[in-house]
N, C-alpha and C positions, 0 to 999 in steps of 0.2 A: 270494764275491761282493765285488768291490772297490767302493769308494765313489767316485763321480764328483761331487766337491764343486762342480764348475762348474755342476751342474744345480740347486744350491740358490741361489735368488735372493738376491743380496747386498742388504743394507739392509732385509731383511724383519724385521718385528717384530710381536709380539702384545702389544697394550696394553689394559689395563682401567683405567678411571678412576672413582673414587668409588663402588665397589661396596658396596651394602648388601643384606644377605640375612638374613632371620630365618625360623626355624621356630617357629611359635606364639610363645612369649615369649622364646625363646632367640635371641640375636644371634650369627650365624655370621661375618658380615663387617660391620664398622661404618665405612662410607664409606672403604674402602681402595682403593689403586691399586697396580698392578704392571705391569711391562713385561718381556717376554722377547725378547731380540735374538739375531741370529746370533752364535755363539760362546759364548753364555751356557749353562752347564751347571749348572742350579740344582736343589739338593735341597730338596724341600718336606717339612718336618717338623712334627710336632705330635702331640698325644695323640689316641687313638681318640675320634672324635666331635667333634674340634675344627673340622672343616670342610675337610680336605684334598681328599677326593673331591668335595665340593660345589664348591670353587674350580676344580678341573680340569674339571668338567662345565660350569660357567659359561663358562670360557675357550673351551671347545670349542663352545659354543652350544647344548648339549642341555638346559641348565637356565637359567632366567632369574633375574636378580637382582631384588629389589624395586625397586631404583633403581640408576643408574649405567650406564655404557656399556662395551661390549667392541668393540674395533676388530680384527676378524679377517677382514675382507674382503680378498680377494686373497692370503690367507695359507693355504698348504697345511698343514693340521694332521693329524698322525698321533696318534690317541688310542687308548690301550690301557686299557680299563676294568678294574677289579679283578674285578668279576662281570659276566658277559655271557650272553646267550642266543643260541645259533646253531641254525638249523634243521638237524635231523639228516640230512635227505635230500641236503643240499648236499655237494659234494665239496671236497677240499683245493684243487683247481684253481679251483673257483668262487670260493672265499674269497680266495685270494692274488692272483687276477687282477683283483679289484675295483678295487684302487688304481691300476691302469694300464689301465683298460678301453679308453681311446682307442687305446693301442698294440695291445692284443689285437684290437680291432675292425679296426684298419688291417691287421694281419697276416692276418686272415681274408679281408678284401677283396682284399688283394694276392694271396694264394694262389688265390682264386677267379678272379682275372683271368689269372694264370699258367696255370691249368688250362684256361681258354678264351681263349687268346691270339690277338689279331688283328694279325698282323704287317703287314697292309696298311692299317692305320688309324693315321695319324700322331697324332691326338688321343688315341687309346687308348694308344699307346706313350708319349706325354708324361705321361699320368696314371699309368701304371705306374712311370715314372721318378721322379715326385714321391713316390709311396708308397715306392718303394725307398729314396730319399734320407732320407725321414722315419724309416723303420725302421732304417736304418743309424745315424742320429744318436741314436736312442733305444734302441739295442741290442735292437731288436725281434726280430731274427732269432735271438736267443739266449734268448728269454723262458723256455722250458721249462728250459733248462740253468741259467739264473739262479734260477728257482724252486727247482729241485732242490738247488742249491748252498746257498742260504740256509736251506732247510728242513732239510737235512742238518746244517748248522752248529748249528741250533736243536734237534737231536736227534730229527728226524722223518724216518725213512728208510722211507717208505711210498709206494705207488703214488699218483700224483696224482689218480686217480679214486676213491680211498677216501672213503667217505661219513663225515661228521662223527660220526654216531651210533656209528661203530665206533672212535672215538678216545676216549682218557681225557680227563678234565677238563683236565689239564695239557697234553696234546697239542693240544687245541682252542685254549687260550690261546696256545700257541707258534705255532700256525697264524695266528692273528690278528696276533701280533707280526711274523711273516714278511711278512704282507700290508702292514703299516705300513712296514717297512723297505724293501721292494721299491718302494713308492710314492715314496720319497725326498721326504718332506714338508719344508717349511721349518722347522716347529716340531713338536717331539715332546712330547706330554703322556702320561706313563706312570704308571699307578697300580699300585704294587707289581709291577714287571716281573719280579723274581727269584723270586716265588712259583712253584713247580712247575718251577724250572730246576735241573738238577743242576750240580755244580761246574764241569764241563767247559764247558757252555753259558754258565754264569755268567761265566766268564773270557773266553769268546769275545765275549759281548755287551759286556763292559767295553771291550775293545780296539776293537770296532766303533764304540761311542759316542764314545770318546776321539778317534778319527780323523775323526769326522763334524763338519762345521763349522756346521751349523744350530743353532738354539736348542732347549733342552730344559728341561722342568720335570718332575722325577721324585719321586713320593712313594714312599718305600721305608723299611723298618725295617732293611734290610741295611746296617749302618754301614761295613763293609769295602768294599762295592760303591760307596756314594756318596762315601766318602773317596777312592776310586780314580778315579771318573768326574767328580765335580762340582767346580766351582770357586767356587760360591756356595751359601749356604744361606738359604732363605726359611722363616721360622718363622710359623706361624699359632697364635695363643693368645688366647683370650677376645675374639674378634672383630677382633683387630689383626694386621697383617702387619709383620714386621720382617726386613730383609735384612742378611745378614752376608757379608762377603767371605771367601774362603779355604775350606778344607776343612771337613768336618763336625767333626773334632777341634778345629779352630780356633774354630768356632761354640760348642762345648761350653765351651772356655776363656773365650771372651768373654762368653757368657751367664752363666757362673759369676761373673765379675767384676761384670757389670751387676746380677745378682740380689742379690749381696752389698751393692752400693752402694744398691740400693733398700731393702733391709732396714735398713741403717744410717740412711738418710734417713727411713724410717718411724718408727724409734725416736726420732730427733731431733725430728721433728715432734710425735710423741706426747708427748714431754717438754715441748715448747713449749706445747702445748694445756693440759697440766696446770699449768704455771707461770702461764699467762694466766688460767686459772680461779681459781687461788689469788690472783692480783692483784685479780680482781673481788670475791672474798670479803673481802680486806683492805680494799678501797675501801668496801664495804658496812659493815664494822665501824667504819671511820674516820668515816663519815657518822653512824652512830648515836652514836658517842662525842662527836663535835663538837656534835651537837644537844643532848645532855645537858649538856655543858659550857656552852654559850651560855645555856641556860635558867637556869643557876645562877651566871652570871658575876658579877652584882651583886645578890645577894638582898636587901641592906639597903635599896635604893631602890625595890624593887617595881616597877621600870620594865618592865611587861609588853610594851609596844610595842617597847622596845629588845631585849628577850629574843626576841620574835617575829622581829624583823629579823635578828638573828644566826642564828637557827635556819633561816630561809628561805635566807639566804646560804649557809650550810653545806650545806643540802640541795640547792640549785641547783648549787653547785660539785661536790659529790659525785656528783650525778646525771649531770652532763656527763662526769666522769671514768669513771663506771661504764658509761655508754653507749659511750664510746670503747673501753673494755676488753672490753665484751660484743661489740662489733663485731669487735675483734681476735680474740676467741675463735671467732666464727663464721667468719672468714676462714681461721684456722688449721685449724679442723675441716673446712672445705671442701677445703683443700689436702691434709689427711690422708686424706680420703676418696678423692681422686684418686690418692694414692700408696699406697693400701692394698695390702698384700702378701697375695695370695690363696694360702692353703695348699691345694694340690691333693692329693686322696687318691691313694695308690698301694697296690698290694697289699703286704701285710705278711707276708712268707713266712719260715717257719722249717721246716726239714726235720730231723726227729729220727731218729738212727740207732738200730737195735735193738742190744741188748747181747749177744745170744747168739753172734754170729759175728765179733766183733771180732778182727782179725788172722788170719782164716781164709779158706780158699778157699770161695767161695759157689757158683760155677757153673763147670762144666768141659765144654767141647765135645770130644767124642772121635770123630774121623773122621766128622764130621757131614756129611750130604748133605741139602740142602733143595731143594724145588721143588714144582711142581703138575703140570702136564702134562709138563714136562721138568725137567732139573736146572738150578737157578740157581746154587748154590754147592756145591762138591764138596770133601770131605776137610778140613773145618774142625777145627782143633785150637787151642783157646784157653782159658786160665785167667782167670777174673775173681775177683780177691781183694778182700776188704773194704778200701776206701780207694782202689781203682783208679778212674781216670777215663779211659775209652776212647772214641774217636770212630771211627765207621765211615763211609768215603767210597765212592763208586762212581757210575757212570752211572745215570740213571733206568732202572728195570727190571732192574737187575743183581742184585737180591735183598736189598737193605739192610733194607727193612721186613720182608720175610719172615724174615730171620735174627732180628730182634728179636722178632717174633711167635712164633717157634718156641719161645722160652723160656717163654712164657705158655701157648701152645696147641700143645704138641708133636705132637698127633695130626693137626694140619691140614696140616703142610708137611714133616715129616721123612720122607725117603725111605730114608736109611740112617744108620748110626752112632747115637750117642745123646747126650743132654744129662744130665749128672749135677749134681743140685742138692743142696746141704746140707740135711739134714733140719730142717724148721721155719723155713727162711729165708723172709723176707718180701720179695717182689718186686712192684713196680708198674710198669706200662707205660702211658704216655700216647701213643697213636697219633695219626696225622694226622687221622683221622675221629672221634676222641673216642668210641670205641665203648663206653667204660665208662659213658657217660651214657645213661639211659633218657629218650628224647625225650618220652614221654607223661607223665612224672612232673615234679613241680615241682623247683625248685632245692633246696628244703628236704628234700623226700622223697628226692632222689638222694643227698644226704649222709647222711641217716638210714639209708639202705639199707646203706652201707659202714662208717659210724662207729658201730658198735653199742656201743662202749665209752663213748660220749658221751651225756649227757642233753640235752634240748632247749635249755637255757640255754647249755651248752658248744657245741652245734651252731651256735646263732645267733652266738656269739662267734667261732667258727672261720670261719663264712661272712663275717663282717665283715672279717676279714683279707684276704679276696679281693674286697672292694668290693661285697659283697651285704649291705647294712646295713639297708635299710628293709624293712618287712613286704611291701610290694608287690614288692620285688626278689626276696625268697626264695620268694614264692608264684607267680612266673612259671613257666609251663611251659617246660621245657628246649627244646622244639621251636621256640620263637620267639626264642631267643637268637641274638645275632650270633656270628661266629667268635671274636672276642676274649672275649666273655662265656662261650662254651663252653669255651675254653681255661682261663680262670680257675676255672671249676667243676671241670673235669677235674683240674686241678692241686690244688685244694682237697680233692677226694676222694682223690687218690693219696697226699697227705702227712697224712692224718687219723690216721695211726698210724705208729709207728716203723718204719723200713725198713732192710733190708740192702742192697738195690740199687734204684736208680731208673733206669728205661729211658725215654728221650725220643726220639720220632720227629718231627723238624722242630718243636721246641717254640716257636720264635720266630714261626712263621706266625701271623698274626692278632693279635699283640700289638704295642702301640706301644713305642717305644724306652724310655720311662720304666719300663714294666712289665718289659721284657726286662732292664733293668739291675737291678731288684729281684730278679728270678729268678736272675740271675748271682750276686749276693751270697749268696743262700741255697744255691745248688748248690755254689758254691765252698767254703762253710763246712761243708757236709754231709760227714761223715766216713765215710759208707758208700760203696758202689761206685756209679758212674754209667756207663751205656752210652748213647751218644747218636749219632743221625744228624742232621746239620744242614748247611745250605749257608751258615750264618752264621758266618764265620771269627772275627769279633770275639767272639761268644758262646763259641765253642769255646776261644779263647785265655783269655778272662776267667774261665772256670770251672776253669782250670788242668788241661786235659786233658794227661795225661802219656804217652799211647800212642795212636797213630793207625794204623788199618788201612784197606786199600782192597780192594774186590772187583774183580778184573780177570781176564778170561778164566776165569770160574767158580771162581776161587780167592781165598781171603782172605789178603792179603799184609800183613805188618806193615811200616810205613814206618820208615826210618832216622831221619828228622827228626821234630820235634814241631811243633805249631802255633805255639809260641812262637818258632820259628826264622823266622817271617814269610816273606820272599821265598824262602829256601831250601826251606821247606816247600811253597810254591806250585809251585816248579820241580819238586820231586820228584813232586807230584801230577800235574802236566802230563805227566810221562813215562808215566803209566799211563792217562791219559784220552784 
């Protein structure tokens, strides 16, 4: 489906002024303003819980700020929420046609007129002509073809009458994304659009958005995606919005410079406060010394009145100086408070490798055939040695997750061949649904269940590395945790003991960029084997993946290039997708 940019109203902008939003005592937006115009491709970044989703909802009009205004009248907004509820009895056609309901209704009316044509009625013929002209101008006669084309590009090759209850969660989200793109809105507000997209669809969406001339604000943890698509970065942090020109990589460079300048300024101001306080103490000491000196200045004449005069003068002069210096201290402390550098907690991750299999083969796939009702991957032969870092790519539904799971649960999916595992090897899988976590148990009890080599003090210390520090945090039932909290718990459970191989299935889903970066450091330094499925190319590159394979036509193929080859690697991937 090509883009008709002429349909996007020129000069359209979405503007919000002096937005203030709080949840209980927490300030999400502190009188902040933002504007999204035609041609703006803005990445919205911030930590989990910083307010990215809240800002998108406010701009879309489905959540209200405590104060401030949003000018979204006469602006066609396409909004993709991160989490959504869709009625299961509705069909794919019902959903995607919502955004152009006027065209759909016009086509229905036109078809009904054609089926009951009145050739002898001039007014009827004139009305048919108007509908025909409208449908030609809006490409209404190709509605179903356009629907099918964009759905296919998004990886949904199903009958238009398929009910939503028969789609996976990812397919439902892509159906809503199709609806949004078909509607050709003026402004796009997308909350984690690459979740549940395979790499083929991810690449297609990039090209689509880069060719599109409307404005867009995209919250995403996929750094390669936003680097490719976006030309500005909007950061939300501690209730404040700050806009940066350029790519996400440029934002990281600029933010590093700004943060370093803030740290230096904070250190300078802190020293000034210390110096000013020292001056107050010196002034107090001088006052005391002067008073003692004046009282004994002429002891032989016993002139108490004169002594009292000198004491009062010294006290008054000293008091004036002391008040000035105290005022200076107060001013500096106020400035210091405004420039305070807030140290934000991150996960503190270390992954320890087991000693028994260093330098050895850990897992060997021998003519492996996997699937459920039918064959997904056939004839897999692959060696995973200690220290290997291997990435698996493929379309959604090609068998990537099944291949990973077959290592842990071979009875579930292996149809033929076998998997040879070194005796005593320690393997952990973090899957997309975090099935290692018992949702009925607390955070603390989940870790107790797997970390039997740790006492309670060690368990609490280990959980603190994954940002579960307070008693109320560790006592939470896992069933009420957010996606990011579940991922941190699953990660903490997986690395609670030394490992030979760590298996990761879309590990960056639900994590903010800061947490992803901490994970990258740990996985990169882990000297055991890593097997990973991820759509996040930046993550794949940064953990030093040295071998990449792709599932294509039911076969596992080793690629000739590696993720560090950047564009060459993407080009080779495209050949198979």
